[in-house]
A tleap script that builds the chain and sets N, CA, C and O, in Angstrom:
source leaprc.protein.ff14SB
mol = sequence {
  NMET ARG ASN LYS THR ILE PRO CYS VAL ILE
  VAL LEU CYS PHE LEU PHE ALA CYS SER ARG
  LYS THR ALA PRO GLU ILE PRO ALA ARG THR
  GLY THR THR ARG SER ILE ASP VAL SER ALA
  THR LEU THR GLY ASP ALA GLU ARG GLY LYS
  GLN LEU PHE GLY SER SER CYS LYS ARG CYS
  HIE GLY LEU PRO GLU ALA GLY GLN PHE SER
  LYS SER ARG TRP GLU ALA VAL LEU PRO SER
  MET VAL GLN LYS ALA LYS LEU GLU PRO GLN
  GLU ALA ALA ASP VAL LYS GLU TYR VAL MET
  THR ARG LEU ILE CLYS
}
set mol.1.N position { -19.582 -15.509 -24.528 }
set mol.1.CA position { -19.957 -14.321 -23.905 }
set mol.1.C position { -19.362 -14.252 -22.814 }
set mol.1.O position { -18.505 -13.405 -22.559 }
set mol.2.N position { -19.854 -15.381 -21.832 }
set mol.2.CA position { -19.387 -15.690 -20.551 }
set mol.2.C position { -17.937 -15.228 -20.265 }
set mol.2.O position { -17.582 -14.499 -19.339 }
set mol.3.N position { -17.021 -15.886 -21.404 }
set mol.3.CA position { -15.713 -15.705 -21.015 }
set mol.3.C position { -15.110 -14.442 -21.160 }
set mol.3.O position { -14.027 -14.166 -20.644 }
set mol.4.N position { -15.865 -13.561 -21.939 }
set mol.4.CA position { -15.457 -11.991 -21.877 }
set mol.4.C position { -15.995 -11.469 -20.567 }
set mol.4.O position { -15.299 -10.815 -19.790 }
set mol.5.N position { -16.968 -11.708 -20.400 }
set mol.5.CA position { -17.965 -10.764 -19.016 }
set mol.5.C position { -16.939 -10.804 -18.021 }
set mol.5.O position { -16.359 -9.776 -17.671 }
set mol.6.N position { -16.623 -12.183 -17.439 }
set mol.6.CA position { -15.827 -12.341 -15.933 }
set mol.6.C position { -14.466 -11.210 -16.107 }
set mol.6.O position { -14.268 -10.275 -15.330 }
set mol.7.N position { -13.689 -11.507 -17.188 }
set mol.7.CA position { -12.397 -10.429 -17.535 }
set mol.7.C position { -12.908 -9.221 -17.003 }
set mol.7.O position { -12.582 -8.727 -15.924 }
set mol.8.N position { -13.858 -8.697 -17.944 }
set mol.8.CA position { -14.102 -7.279 -17.945 }
set mol.8.C position { -14.650 -7.053 -16.679 }
set mol.8.O position { -14.446 -5.878 -16.371 }
set mol.9.N position { -15.183 -7.590 -15.915 }
set mol.9.CA position { -15.544 -7.461 -14.519 }
set mol.9.C position { -14.656 -7.460 -13.536 }
set mol.9.O position { -14.977 -6.999 -12.440 }
set mol.10.N position { -13.448 -7.952 -13.751 }
set mol.10.CA position { -12.422 -7.788 -12.679 }
set mol.10.C position { -11.472 -6.823 -13.206 }
set mol.10.O position { -10.633 -6.522 -12.358 }
set mol.11.N position { -11.309 -6.182 -14.432 }
set mol.11.CA position { -10.694 -5.177 -14.733 }
set mol.11.C position { -11.298 -3.982 -14.217 }
set mol.11.O position { -10.649 -3.042 -13.757 }
set mol.12.N position { -12.779 -4.037 -14.314 }
set mol.12.CA position { -13.532 -2.712 -13.822 }
set mol.12.C position { -13.368 -2.558 -12.256 }
set mol.12.O position { -13.393 -1.431 -11.763 }
set mol.13.N position { -13.188 -3.775 -11.410 }
set mol.13.CA position { -13.378 -3.826 -10.051 }
set mol.13.C position { -12.048 -3.477 -9.689 }
set mol.13.O position { -11.935 -2.928 -8.593 }
set mol.14.N position { -10.885 -3.690 -10.436 }
set mol.14.CA position { -9.514 -3.438 -10.347 }
set mol.14.C position { -9.298 -1.737 -10.468 }
set mol.14.O position { -8.573 -1.032 -9.767 }
set mol.15.N position { -10.097 -1.374 -11.491 }
set mol.15.CA position { -9.814 0.131 -11.827 }
set mol.15.C position { -10.452 1.046 -10.927 }
set mol.15.O position { -10.047 2.172 -10.640 }
set mol.16.N position { -11.727 0.335 -10.406 }
set mol.16.CA position { -12.227 1.231 -9.353 }
set mol.16.C position { -11.798 1.252 -7.991 }
set mol.16.O position { -11.901 2.252 -7.281 }
set mol.17.N position { -11.299 0.117 -7.602 }
set mol.17.CA position { -10.433 0.113 -6.322 }
set mol.17.C position { -9.475 0.596 -6.390 }
set mol.17.O position { -8.998 0.879 -5.291 }
set mol.18.N position { -8.717 0.941 -7.488 }
set mol.18.CA position { -7.262 1.698 -7.822 }
set mol.18.C position { -7.675 3.375 -7.913 }
set mol.18.O position { -6.742 4.142 -8.147 }
set mol.19.N position { -8.898 3.888 -7.753 }
set mol.19.CA position { -9.202 5.191 -8.126 }
set mol.19.C position { -8.727 6.104 -6.804 }
set mol.19.O position { -8.926 5.667 -5.671 }
set mol.20.N position { -8.246 7.080 -6.972 }
set mol.20.CA position { -8.044 8.089 -6.078 }
set mol.20.C position { -9.407 8.315 -4.970 }
set mol.20.O position { -10.528 8.687 -5.318 }
set mol.21.N position { -9.061 8.051 -3.851 }
set mol.21.CA position { -10.480 8.364 -3.048 }
set mol.21.C position { -10.269 9.952 -2.355 }
set mol.21.O position { -9.231 10.169 -1.730 }
set mol.22.N position { -11.132 10.852 -2.478 }
set mol.22.CA position { -11.091 12.242 -1.947 }
set mol.22.C position { -12.042 12.360 -0.691 }
set mol.22.O position { -13.040 11.677 -0.463 }
set mol.23.N position { -11.531 13.339 0.043 }
set mol.23.CA position { -12.328 13.330 1.257 }
set mol.23.C position { -13.652 14.020 0.904 }
set mol.23.O position { -13.497 14.866 0.023 }
set mol.24.N position { -14.854 13.899 1.326 }
set mol.24.CA position { -15.954 14.821 0.542 }
set mol.24.C position { -15.918 16.300 1.419 }
set mol.24.O position { -15.600 16.559 2.580 }
set mol.25.N position { -16.324 16.996 0.465 }
set mol.25.CA position { -16.727 18.737 0.792 }
set mol.25.C position { -17.446 18.668 1.690 }
set mol.25.O position { -18.505 18.040 1.704 }
set mol.26.N position { -16.811 19.532 2.894 }
set mol.26.CA position { -18.009 19.576 4.127 }
set mol.26.C position { -18.742 21.124 3.562 }
set mol.26.O position { -18.086 22.142 3.343 }
set mol.27.N position { -20.195 20.997 3.405 }
set mol.27.CA position { -20.627 22.374 3.412 }
set mol.27.C position { -20.452 23.077 4.193 }
set mol.27.O position { -19.850 22.569 5.139 }
set mol.28.N position { -20.848 24.788 4.386 }
set mol.28.CA position { -20.650 25.744 5.313 }
set mol.28.C position { -21.928 25.668 5.929 }
set mol.28.O position { -22.976 25.353 5.365 }
set mol.29.N position { -21.757 26.016 7.281 }
set mol.29.CA position { -23.089 25.866 7.901 }
set mol.29.C position { -23.776 27.141 7.502 }
set mol.29.O position { -23.208 28.127 7.031 }
set mol.30.N position { -25.227 26.996 7.775 }
set mol.30.CA position { -25.830 28.286 7.414 }
set mol.30.C position { -26.653 28.885 8.489 }
set mol.30.O position { -27.168 29.998 8.381 }
set mol.31.N position { -26.782 28.006 9.686 }
set mol.31.CA position { -27.666 28.094 10.856 }
set mol.31.C position { -26.640 28.523 12.094 }
set mol.31.O position { -25.413 28.423 12.079 }
set mol.32.N position { -27.363 28.958 13.022 }
set mol.32.CA position { -26.297 28.989 14.158 }
set mol.32.C position { -26.439 27.407 14.921 }
set mol.32.O position { -27.447 26.701 14.904 }
set mol.33.N position { -25.159 27.105 15.562 }
set mol.33.CA position { -25.000 25.958 16.249 }
set mol.33.C position { -24.623 26.165 17.490 }
set mol.33.O position { -23.901 27.142 17.694 }
set mol.34.N position { -24.973 25.393 18.507 }
set mol.34.CA position { -24.461 25.257 19.716 }
set mol.34.C position { -22.897 25.365 19.808 }
set mol.34.O position { -22.291 24.609 19.049 }
set mol.35.N position { -22.157 26.173 20.604 }
set mol.35.CA position { -20.937 26.270 20.519 }
set mol.35.C position { -20.506 25.557 21.802 }
set mol.35.O position { -21.098 25.788 22.856 }
set mol.36.N position { -19.601 24.792 21.741 }
set mol.36.CA position { -18.827 24.134 22.718 }
set mol.36.C position { -17.256 24.768 22.779 }
set mol.36.O position { -16.547 24.516 21.805 }
set mol.37.N position { -16.736 25.496 23.762 }
set mol.37.CA position { -15.589 25.742 23.910 }
set mol.37.C position { -14.580 24.599 24.034 }
set mol.37.O position { -14.485 23.994 25.102 }
set mol.38.N position { -13.855 24.296 23.021 }
set mol.38.CA position { -13.079 23.074 23.004 }
set mol.38.C position { -11.933 23.083 23.922 }
set mol.38.O position { -11.520 21.983 24.289 }
set mol.39.N position { -11.350 24.144 24.355 }
set mol.39.CA position { -9.998 24.221 25.354 }
set mol.39.C position { -10.155 25.451 26.141 }
set mol.39.O position { -9.128 26.120 26.022 }
set mol.40.N position { -11.045 26.037 26.918 }
set mol.40.CA position { -11.054 27.119 27.422 }
set mol.40.C position { -10.169 27.238 28.361 }
set mol.40.O position { -9.536 28.283 28.210 }
set mol.41.N position { -9.835 26.629 29.275 }
set mol.41.CA position { -8.829 26.822 30.128 }
set mol.41.C position { -7.590 25.585 30.068 }
set mol.41.O position { -6.677 25.473 30.885 }
set mol.42.N position { -7.788 24.871 29.095 }
set mol.42.CA position { -6.671 23.440 29.167 }
set mol.42.C position { -5.565 23.865 28.044 }
set mol.42.O position { -5.687 24.518 27.008 }
set mol.43.N position { -4.661 23.361 28.534 }
set mol.43.CA position { -3.476 23.550 27.292 }
set mol.43.C position { -3.573 22.024 26.713 }
set mol.43.O position { -3.843 21.083 27.460 }
set mol.44.N position { -3.371 21.893 25.560 }
set mol.44.CA position { -3.474 20.724 24.556 }
set mol.44.C position { -1.988 20.235 24.508 }
set mol.44.O position { -1.085 21.054 24.679 }
set mol.45.N position { -1.712 18.874 24.270 }
set mol.45.CA position { -0.758 18.321 23.996 }
set mol.45.C position { -0.892 17.701 22.455 }
set mol.45.O position { -1.815 16.944 22.155 }
set mol.46.N position { 0.054 18.077 21.595 }
set mol.46.CA position { -0.050 17.854 19.953 }
set mol.46.C position { 0.072 16.420 20.033 }
set mol.46.O position { -0.826 15.752 19.521 }
set mol.47.N position { 0.851 15.953 20.485 }
set mol.47.CA position { 1.293 14.523 20.289 }
set mol.47.C position { 0.051 13.488 20.672 }
set mol.47.O position { -0.374 12.576 19.963 }
set mol.48.N position { -0.340 13.823 21.783 }
set mol.48.CA position { -1.315 12.831 22.067 }
set mol.48.C position { -2.553 13.127 21.238 }
set mol.48.O position { -3.274 12.190 20.894 }
set mol.49.N position { -2.870 14.517 20.860 }
set mol.49.CA position { -4.011 15.086 20.038 }
set mol.49.C position { -3.808 14.124 18.830 }
set mol.49.O position { -4.710 13.325 18.575 }
set mol.50.N position { -2.785 14.149 18.143 }
set mol.50.CA position { -2.227 13.248 17.034 }
set mol.50.C position { -3.152 11.684 17.216 }
set mol.50.O position { -4.041 11.199 16.515 }
set mol.51.N position { -2.597 11.278 18.261 }
set mol.51.CA position { -3.092 9.874 18.352 }
set mol.51.C position { -4.721 9.819 18.726 }
set mol.51.O position { -5.403 8.844 18.409 }
set mol.52.N position { -5.178 10.785 19.318 }
set mol.52.CA position { -6.757 10.688 19.494 }
set mol.52.C position { -7.071 10.982 18.271 }
set mol.52.O position { -7.835 10.128 17.821 }
set mol.53.N position { -6.769 11.997 17.356 }
set mol.53.CA position { -7.180 12.289 16.111 }
set mol.53.C position { -7.017 11.021 15.197 }
set mol.53.O position { -7.866 10.872 14.317 }
set mol.54.N position { -6.198 10.266 15.295 }
set mol.54.CA position { -6.258 9.308 14.201 }
set mol.54.C position { -7.062 7.989 14.830 }
set mol.54.O position { -7.434 7.089 14.077 }
set mol.55.N position { -7.247 7.952 15.931 }
set mol.55.CA position { -8.184 6.757 16.323 }
set mol.55.C position { -9.718 6.980 16.623 }
set mol.55.O position { -10.601 6.140 16.444 }
set mol.56.N position { -9.880 8.294 17.123 }
set mol.56.CA position { -11.384 8.797 17.566 }
set mol.56.C position { -11.921 9.448 16.004 }
set mol.56.O position { -13.142 9.573 15.904 }
set mol.57.N position { -11.238 9.784 15.027 }
set mol.57.CA position { -11.986 10.553 13.798 }
set mol.57.C position { -11.859 9.701 12.748 }
set mol.57.O position { -12.610 9.789 11.777 }
set mol.58.N position { -10.897 8.791 12.836 }
set mol.58.CA position { -10.832 7.897 11.461 }
set mol.58.C position { -12.014 7.039 11.693 }
set mol.58.O position { -12.534 6.521 10.704 }
set mol.59.N position { -12.555 6.798 12.983 }
set mol.59.CA position { -13.705 5.879 13.059 }
set mol.59.C position { -14.963 6.426 11.832 }
set mol.59.O position { -15.255 5.651 10.922 }
set mol.60.N position { -15.406 7.336 11.897 }
set mol.60.CA position { -16.230 8.029 11.363 }
set mol.60.C position { -16.155 8.255 9.785 }
set mol.60.O position { -17.038 8.111 8.939 }
set mol.61.N position { -14.799 8.662 9.651 }
set mol.61.CA position { -14.457 9.435 8.289 }
set mol.61.C position { -13.125 9.167 7.948 }
set mol.61.O position { -12.432 8.637 8.816 }
set mol.62.N position { -12.625 9.427 6.856 }
set mol.62.CA position { -11.001 9.540 6.411 }
set mol.62.C position { -10.302 10.839 7.184 }
set mol.62.O position { -10.820 11.876 7.598 }
set mol.63.N position { -9.155 10.453 7.211 }
set mol.63.CA position { -8.470 11.630 8.085 }
set mol.63.C position { -8.181 12.646 6.918 }
set mol.63.O position { -7.951 12.181 5.802 }
set mol.64.N position { -8.180 14.190 7.139 }
set mol.64.CA position { -7.989 15.143 6.150 }
set mol.64.C position { -6.385 15.409 6.218 }
set mol.64.O position { -5.589 15.127 7.114 }
set mol.65.N position { -6.193 16.026 5.008 }
set mol.65.CA position { -4.634 16.240 4.618 }
set mol.65.C position { -4.479 17.687 5.596 }
set mol.65.O position { -5.294 18.331 6.256 }
set mol.66.N position { -3.189 17.818 5.359 }
set mol.66.CA position { -2.840 19.049 6.034 }
set mol.66.C position { -3.239 20.259 5.328 }
set mol.66.O position { -3.173 20.065 4.114 }
set mol.67.N position { -3.542 21.175 5.560 }
set mol.67.CA position { -3.837 22.462 4.667 }
set mol.67.C position { -5.026 22.066 3.993 }
set mol.67.O position { -5.376 22.864 3.123 }
set mol.68.N position { -5.858 20.913 4.166 }
set mol.68.CA position { -7.308 20.944 3.355 }
set mol.68.C position { -8.183 21.694 3.974 }
set mol.68.O position { -8.972 22.230 3.196 }
set mol.69.N position { -8.353 21.951 5.160 }
set mol.69.CA position { -9.180 23.060 5.649 }
set mol.69.C position { -8.846 24.464 6.315 }
set mol.69.O position { -8.037 24.427 7.242 }
set mol.70.N position { -9.263 25.440 6.029 }
set mol.70.CA position { -8.857 26.530 7.114 }
set mol.70.C position { -8.751 26.589 8.452 }
set mol.70.O position { -9.084 25.558 9.036 }
set mol.71.N position { -8.332 27.625 9.212 }
set mol.71.CA position { -8.227 27.735 10.301 }
set mol.71.C position { -9.747 28.016 10.907 }
set mol.71.O position { -9.962 27.642 12.060 }
set mol.72.N position { -10.771 28.641 10.185 }
set mol.72.CA position { -11.960 29.028 10.645 }
set mol.72.C position { -12.616 27.914 10.389 }
set mol.72.O position { -13.346 27.769 11.370 }
set mol.73.N position { -12.790 27.067 9.682 }
set mol.73.CA position { -13.352 25.834 9.119 }
set mol.73.C position { -12.992 24.745 10.249 }
set mol.73.O position { -13.759 23.837 10.569 }
set mol.74.N position { -12.154 24.888 10.617 }
set mol.74.CA position { -11.667 23.910 11.820 }
set mol.74.C position { -12.304 24.331 12.875 }
set mol.74.O position { -12.957 23.504 13.512 }
set mol.75.N position { -12.265 25.682 13.296 }
set mol.75.CA position { -13.012 26.172 14.353 }
set mol.75.C position { -14.770 25.966 14.450 }
set mol.75.O position { -15.462 26.043 15.465 }
set mol.76.N position { -15.134 25.732 13.280 }
set mol.76.CA position { -16.526 25.412 13.211 }
set mol.76.C position { -16.907 24.362 13.213 }
set mol.76.O position { -18.003 24.086 13.701 }
set mol.77.N position { -15.930 23.263 12.541 }
set mol.77.CA position { -16.273 21.679 12.657 }
set mol.77.C position { -15.910 20.995 14.062 }
set mol.77.O position { -16.651 20.105 14.477 }
set mol.78.N position { -14.720 21.411 14.848 }
set mol.78.CA position { -14.057 20.635 15.678 }
set mol.78.C position { -15.499 20.654 16.927 }
set mol.78.O position { -15.913 19.532 17.218 }
set mol.79.N position { -16.057 21.607 17.467 }
set mol.79.CA position { -16.811 21.569 18.509 }
set mol.79.C position { -17.793 20.395 18.439 }
set mol.79.O position { -17.999 19.625 19.377 }
set mol.80.N position { -18.391 20.332 17.211 }
set mol.80.CA position { -19.714 19.128 16.769 }
set mol.80.C position { -18.784 17.966 16.890 }
set mol.80.O position { -19.331 17.074 17.538 }
set mol.81.N position { -17.413 17.605 16.451 }
set mol.81.CA position { -16.781 16.438 16.170 }
set mol.81.C position { -16.546 16.289 17.591 }
set mol.81.O position { -17.245 15.437 18.141 }
set mol.82.N position { -15.856 16.822 18.193 }
set mol.82.CA position { -15.709 16.512 19.779 }
set mol.82.C position { -16.689 16.091 20.467 }
set mol.82.O position { -16.416 15.253 21.326 }
set mol.83.N position { -18.034 16.500 20.326 }
set mol.83.CA position { -19.164 16.218 20.857 }
set mol.83.C position { -19.580 14.642 20.384 }
set mol.83.O position { -19.858 13.704 21.131 }
set mol.84.N position { -19.538 14.652 19.052 }
set mol.84.CA position { -19.802 13.073 18.281 }
set mol.84.C position { -19.060 12.144 18.791 }
set mol.84.O position { -19.536 11.014 18.896 }
set mol.85.N position { -17.653 12.429 19.246 }
set mol.85.CA position { -16.382 11.524 19.598 }
set mol.85.C position { -16.586 11.076 21.045 }
set mol.85.O position { -16.019 10.119 21.571 }
set mol.86.N position { -17.420 11.846 21.584 }
set mol.86.CA position { -17.470 11.991 22.929 }
set mol.86.C position { -16.037 11.817 23.713 }
set mol.86.O position { -15.648 10.853 24.373 }
set mol.87.N position { -15.418 12.984 23.447 }
set mol.87.CA position { -14.176 13.345 24.048 }
set mol.87.C position { -14.122 14.067 25.326 }
set mol.87.O position { -14.836 15.036 25.585 }
set mol.88.N position { -13.320 13.598 26.050 }
set mol.88.CA position { -13.294 14.161 27.587 }
set mol.88.C position { -12.451 15.775 27.094 }
set mol.88.O position { -11.780 15.997 26.087 }
set mol.89.N position { -12.810 16.699 28.236 }
set mol.89.CA position { -12.248 17.928 27.908 }
set mol.89.C position { -10.762 18.133 27.396 }
set mol.89.O position { -10.428 18.650 26.330 }
set mol.90.N position { -9.899 17.589 28.439 }
set mol.90.CA position { -8.528 17.342 28.303 }
set mol.90.C position { -7.972 16.703 26.632 }
set mol.90.O position { -6.911 17.054 26.117 }
set mol.91.N position { -9.041 15.639 25.942 }
set mol.91.CA position { -8.685 14.977 24.754 }
set mol.91.C position { -8.992 16.038 24.121 }
set mol.91.O position { -8.065 16.500 23.456 }
set mol.92.N position { -10.239 16.756 24.076 }
set mol.92.CA position { -10.359 17.762 23.132 }
set mol.92.C position { -9.700 18.777 22.952 }
set mol.92.O position { -9.674 19.238 21.811 }
set mol.93.N position { -9.038 19.374 23.915 }
set mol.93.CA position { -7.964 20.445 24.029 }
set mol.93.C position { -6.340 19.626 23.497 }
set mol.93.O position { -5.324 20.239 23.166 }
set mol.94.N position { -6.468 18.500 23.537 }
set mol.94.CA position { -5.125 17.789 22.499 }
set mol.94.C position { -5.272 17.710 21.371 }
set mol.94.O position { -4.326 17.973 20.629 }
set mol.95.N position { -6.671 17.270 20.790 }
set mol.95.CA position { -6.913 17.408 19.243 }
set mol.95.C position { -6.871 18.591 18.876 }
set mol.95.O position { -6.076 18.880 17.981 }
set mol.96.N position { -7.683 19.581 19.440 }
set mol.96.CA position { -7.413 21.137 18.913 }
set mol.96.C position { -6.130 21.379 18.668 }
set mol.96.O position { -5.803 21.601 17.502 }
set mol.97.N position { -5.127 21.387 19.725 }
set mol.97.CA position { -3.768 21.831 19.546 }
set mol.97.C position { -3.210 20.758 18.470 }
set mol.97.O position { -2.505 21.212 17.569 }
set mol.98.N position { -3.417 19.658 18.491 }
set mol.98.CA position { -2.846 19.084 17.081 }
set mol.98.C position { -3.316 19.558 15.840 }
set mol.98.O position { -2.614 19.425 14.837 }
set mol.99.N position { -4.774 20.268 15.777 }
set mol.99.CA position { -5.152 20.271 14.467 }
set mol.99.C position { -4.727 21.702 14.286 }
set mol.99.O position { -4.130 21.877 13.224 }
set mol.100.N position { -4.859 22.681 14.971 }
set mol.100.CA position { -4.287 23.994 14.998 }
set mol.100.C position { -2.751 24.063 14.719 }
set mol.100.O position { -2.391 24.933 13.925 }
set mol.101.N position { -1.969 23.395 15.178 }
set mol.101.CA position { -0.580 23.367 15.173 }
set mol.101.C position { 0.217 22.431 13.944 }
set mol.101.O position { 1.437 22.466 13.786 }
set mol.102.N position { -0.405 21.878 13.396 }
set mol.102.CA position { -0.090 20.682 12.523 }
set mol.102.C position { -1.182 20.536 11.326 }
set mol.102.O position { -0.710 20.086 10.282 }
set mol.103.N position { -1.988 20.717 11.320 }
set mol.103.CA position { -3.062 20.637 10.212 }
set mol.103.C position { -3.285 21.749 9.547 }
set mol.103.O position { -3.847 21.541 8.472 }
set mol.104.N position { -3.037 22.948 9.800 }
set mol.104.CA position { -3.267 24.450 8.778 }
set mol.104.C position { -2.000 24.702 8.639 }
set mol.104.O position { -1.054 24.713 9.427 }
set mol.105.N position { -2.162 24.989 7.053 }
set mol.105.CA position { -0.874 25.420 6.433 }
set mol.105.C position { -0.817 27.023 6.431 }
set mol.105.O position { 0.162 27.606 5.964 }
savepdb mol mol.pdb
quit
């Protein structure tokens, strides 16, 4: 019995590890949230934003694919994510520029 159990466990682990990982679906917000103007007077740099996005956002969750979220969804999510990532105003403007120009199809 033990001879068959170990190979079965190994095969199951392999199948689970190779399964496709998908980003969790973010539910729509229902209440009002405090809004932070990400880049009211700042001009963002998409290249710096891409680097920040990869390093700051990836710490807590996987990175989304281009076109995964709509512009309105990004506008709703970015302020709270900027706050959680503790980005400076210029960094926030850079990330917003990257998201709005490169991640929305």
